[in-house]
N, C-alpha and C positions, 0 to 999 in steps of 0.2 A: 533057477536064478543063482546068483553068486553065493548066497549063504549055504544053499544045498551043496553046491560044489565044494565049498569050504569044509563042510562037515564030512561029506563022503570022500573027498580027496585028501583029507587030513592036512590042509595046508594053513590053518588057522595060525600055527607058529611061525609061518613065513608070510603073513598077511601083508606085511610091509613091502615085500617083493611084489606082491600083487598090485598094491597101490603104485609102486614104481613103474610097473609094466603098463598100467592103465594111463599114467602120466605121459609115458613115451608114446602110447598109441593115440590118445585123445587130446593132450595138451594140459594146460595148467588148471582148466576148469572142465569137469565133466560130471555127468549124472549117471548113477548106477543104482540098480535095484539090489538091495540086500535083504532077501527074504520079503517081508511085508513093508520094508522101509524103502522109500524113494530118497536117496542121498545125493547131494551135490558136493562133490569134492573140490576143494580149492587148494592148490598147491603153491601159488605165488604168495610170498610173504606180504607184498603190498596189497594183494587182493584180500588176504586173511585179515590184515589190519583194518582195511576199509569195512569189511563185514563186521568186525568186533566193534568198531566205532559206531556202527549203525544200529547195534543191538539196544542201545540205551542203558539206563542205570541198572535195570533189573532184567537181565536177559532170561529167556525161557527156551530151554533145549529139551530135545526128547529124552525120555528116560526109559531104560530097559526094565521091564517087569522083574526079571531075575535079579537085577541089581537092587531094586526097591525091596524085594523080598529078603535078600541077603543082609541088606543094611538094617532092616527091621528086625530080623532074627538075632543079629549081633548087637542090637541096641546101639548102633553107631549113627553118625550123621553123614550127610552126603558130602559136605566140604566143597572146596573150590572146584573140584573137577567134575562132580556130578550134581552139584547144587543148582538151584534155580532161584529166580527172583530174589526176594529180600535176604533169604538164607545165603545165597551165592554172594550177594553184595557184603553181607557181614564177613564172611570168610576171606573174601577178596580184600576188604579193607584191612583186615588183620595181616594178610600176606603182603600187601603193598608196603606196610611199614618197614618190612625187612628188605624186600626185593628192590625198593627204591633208593636204597643206600648203596652207593657204588662198591664198597667193600663187601657187602653181602651179596650183591649181584654177581660179582667176580667168581663166587664159588660156584655158580651154576653154568659158567661158561668154559 
């Protein structure tokens, strides 16, 4: 599968190029197996926006066990990027306060 090729081929540091190649090969939506995970990749911003709107107030995303263990060992929190459910919503609400201000959002463009 793709994950094994990534590890053995040493291309994890260029994974973005792999995704770009898959987009060229299969289009803006495609399914791929990453080890035990079946992933649907969505490249078109309008499609991504539609998926995010459909997630509801408390989205649930997959969590990698290695991240869970590392975060627990470091006594950290998942935050907006790795969080789920109500925890994600709490962090996203805090982040929105800054990102929804045009002057603050301009920093990220």
